[in-house]
Phi, psi and omega in degrees: 000140179289152177241082181289169181288335182194183177280154172277164183304322181290317177299314180298312182299315185296317182307304182293322179296313180297317178305311180296321185285325177297320178297316177298328179293324181283322183288322185254028181277355184301320178298316181290324179294323178288319177303317184296312178300315176299317182296319182295333177273005176088010180280152172283138179258116179277155178299135175219128181295335176290326180288314177304315178303317184293318178295312178299314175294329173298314181291323176297320178301312181301314183297312184290330178284328175295317180295319178299317174303315176306314177300318183294318183289325182277320182254346182082188177220150180288163181292158177303151184276150174055228186278004178288355178284348172308138185312319181287322177292320180295325176291325177292319180296318181293313179300319176298313176301316177294329175297319175301311178301319178295315183290325179289342173263317182295326175300306184292332178294306184295324174299314179296315177299318179296307188291307188278336181261346186066023183273115183290324176303317181289328176293319177298316178297319177300317184288320174302309183299329179298317179290320177300311178302320183292314178297324176290323176297315179302312180299320185291315177298305180307313181301314179296323179291321178293316177302315185292310191256338179262309179280342180053051177269350187055035187296325181301337180292339181291333182260014176239323185239115181289159174284151183296000000 
C-alpha cells in the first residue's frame, strides 16, 4: 500500500460525510428503536419516514465506507503523525483505523439482518456495536485533540487540507 503525504480531497470529504451520517443515525434512531420494540411485542409496523431514513442512511454509510476503503487501497494513507510513528503507537493507530472500517460495515449489515430478517441476535449485535463505535469515536476524537494540542503534530490539518 502506498504512503502518500496526505489524504485526497475525496478521502477527506468521505471522512466528514460518513461522520455526519453516523451522527444523524445516533440522533434519529428513536423511531426505528421503537418500531423494533413494537415488532418484538407483536405489533404491526406502519411505514414511517424516520425508519426509512435510518435504513437508507445505514446503507449509505456502508457504501461510502466501501468507497473509502477502495480509495485507501488505491491511494494509500499517510504515515502516522508525530511520535505515533513509533512501532507500538503506529500499530494502535492502524488497528483503530481498521476497527472503524469494520464497525462502519458491520453496523449496517447487522442492522439490515435484524430489520429485514427479524433476527434478534443481529439486533443485539447491532446494539452492542453501537456502543463500541461510540467508544471508538471518543477515542479517535480525544487522540486527535491530544496530538493537535498537546503533541503539536498539526494532525487535524490532514483531514482539512488535501494533498496536491
